[in-house]
SERO-4910 file (N, C-alpha, C, O; in steps of 0.05 Angstrom, whole numbers):
BEGIN
 pado doro    nc1    nc2    nc3   cac1   cac2   cac3    cc1    cc2    cc3    oc1    oc2    oc3
  Unk    A   -229   -111     69   -199   -107     65   -187   -132     54   -194   -156     52
  Unk    A   -168   -120     47   -150   -141     31   -113   -135     29   -102   -114     24
  Unk    A   -104   -158     33    -72   -164     33    -55   -145     10    -67   -143    -12
  Unk    A    -39   -136     12    -20   -127    -30     -3   -128    -10     -1   -118     12
  Unk    A     18   -155    -34     44   -164    -23     53   -145    -35     40   -139    -55
  Unk    A     82   -121    -28    103   -109    -45    126   -132    -51    130   -150    -34
  Unk    A    138   -131    -73    159   -144    -78    180   -112    -83    177    -93    -98
  Unk    A    203   -118    -58    229   -103    -45    242   -111    -78    239   -129    -94
  Unk    A    263    -75    -75    293    -92    -98    304   -110    -77    307   -134    -84
  Unk    A    312   -104    -51    328   -122    -36    322   -153    -35    332   -167    -16
  Unk    A    303   -168    -58    291   -196    -60    268   -204    -15    263   -224     -3
  Unk    A    264   -180    -11    240   -176      7    216   -171      8    206   -158    -10
  Unk    A    205   -177     23    173   -174     17    159   -154     31    175   -141     44
  Unk    A    138   -148     34    121   -127     46     93   -132     55     80   -129     34
  Unk    A     80   -137     68     51   -147     63     36   -117     83     45   -112    105
  Unk    A     10    -96     68     11    -75     71    -17    -86     78    -17   -109     70
  Unk    A    -45    -78     91    -74    -83     80    -85    -56     72    -77    -39     88
  Unk    A    -98    -48     57   -114    -44     35   -148    -46     41   -162    -66     44
  Unk    A   -155    -22     41   -180    -17     53   -206      0     46   -206     24     46
  Unk    A   -227    -16     39   -241      7     14   -244     29     28   -240     21     51
  Unk    A   -248     46     29   -262     73     34   -263     97      5   -250     98    -15
  Unk    A   -287    113     16   -297    142     -4   -286    124    -34   -265    130    -47
  Unk    A   -304    104    -39   -300     97    -73   -270     95    -89   -262     98   -112
  Unk    A   -257     87    -54   -226     82    -61   -214     66    -44   -225     62    -22
  Unk    A   -189     53    -51   -167     49    -33   -150     60    -18   -133     75    -28
  Unk    A   -150     52     23   -131     66     40   -114     48     48   -127     31     60
  Unk    A    -88     42     48    -76     35     63    -66     37    103    -43     45    104
  Unk    A    -74     34    123    -70     43    145    -75     58    160    -64     77    170
  Unk    A   -107     42    161   -139     66    173   -119     68    206   -103     55    219
  Unk    A   -135     95    206   -158    107    204   -153    117    173   -131    118    163
  Unk    A   -173    124    162   -175    151    142   -189    176    148   -212    175    157
  Unk    A   -182    192    144   -197    209    145   -211    224    114   -206    218     91
  Unk    A   -227    243    124   -236    270    104   -213    275     81   -221    279     58
  Unk    A   -193    274     84   -175    299     85   -150    280     66   -133    290     52
  Unk    A   -154    252     70   -129    232     72   -135    218     33   -159    215     27
  Unk    A   -120    212     15   -133    219     -2   -122    180    -14   -102    166    -12
  Unk    A   -146    177    -26   -154    149    -37   -141    147    -55   -129    167    -65
  Unk    A   -139    119    -66   -128    111    -90   -145     89   -105   -157     71    -94
  Unk    A   -144     91   -116   -163     71   -144   -152     47   -141   -171     34   -148
  Unk    A   -136     32   -137   -130      3   -144   -131     -5   -109   -140     13    -95
  Unk    A   -124    -24    -97   -100    -37    -71    -71    -32    -71    -56    -21    -54
  Unk    A    -66    -44    -97    -42    -50   -104    -26    -13   -111     -3     -5   -111
  Unk    A    -50      0   -114    -32     34   -112    -35     48    -89    -21     67    -83
  Unk    A    -59     36    -71    -61     57    -34    -32     35    -25    -13     49    -19
  Unk    A    -26      8    -24      3     10    -21     24      7    -32     42     -8    -24
  Unk    A     26     26    -57     49     45    -64     53     66    -55     75     76    -50
  Unk    A     22     81    -50     35    110    -37     41    115    -11     51    137     -3
  Unk    A     33     89      7     31     95     34     61     81     35     76     92     51
  Unk    A     69     64     25     97     52     20    126     74     13    147     78     25
  Unk    A    115     84     -8    130    105    -17    132    138      4    144    159     -1
  Unk    A    114    129     28    112    154     52    129    154     69    142    174     75
  Unk    A    129    122     82    143    110     98    172    102     91    180     86    107
  Unk    A    194    110     68    209    103     58    232    101     75    246     82     83
  Unk    A    233    136     81    256    130     97    272    115    125    290    122    140
  Unk    A    251     87    121    253     76    148    260     52    128    241     38    122
  Unk    A    276     48    122    278     20    105    295     22     72    301     42     60
  Unk    A    297     -1     67    300    -13     33    263    -12     22    257    -35     16
  Unk    A    249      1     20    222      4      0    222     11    -25    205     27    -33
  Unk    A    239      1    -38    249      0    -64    227    -26    -75    230    -50    -72
  Unk    A    201     -8    -90    194    -31    -93    196    -36   -123    206    -20   -140
  Unk    A    179    -74   -131    197    -73   -161    166    -84   -172    158    -70   -191
  Unk    A    144   -108   -164    117   -104   -157     87   -109   -129     87   -124   -109
  Unk    A     65    -91   -138     50   -107   -119     31   -130   -127     27   -128   -151
  Unk    A     20   -148   -117     -8   -167   -130    -19   -163    -93     -9   -158    -72
  Unk    A    -49   -171   -108    -62   -176    -88    -69   -204    -72    -78   -223    -86
  Unk    A    -64   -210    -39    -52   -235    -42    -92   -246    -35   -108   -235    -21
  Unk    A    -93   -265    -46   -116   -280    -49   -130   -295    -27   -150   -308    -32
***
C-alpha cells in the first residue's frame, strides 16, 4: 500500500491509502470483485475522493504519492 496526499482547493490536504488489487489500485479496502480498480494510486485516490464529495469540500487540485 501507498499513501496518496490530495491537495484541495481550500488549501487543506487529505491523505488516502491506496492498495494494489487485481493489477490496479483501489482506496479503502476491502475491495471485492465488483469494485473498479484504477491504473495508478493517484487515480484511485481521485475516484475515492469524488465518491465521498458530499461529505465536505473535496475539490482536488493535485495528488501525489508520499514516499
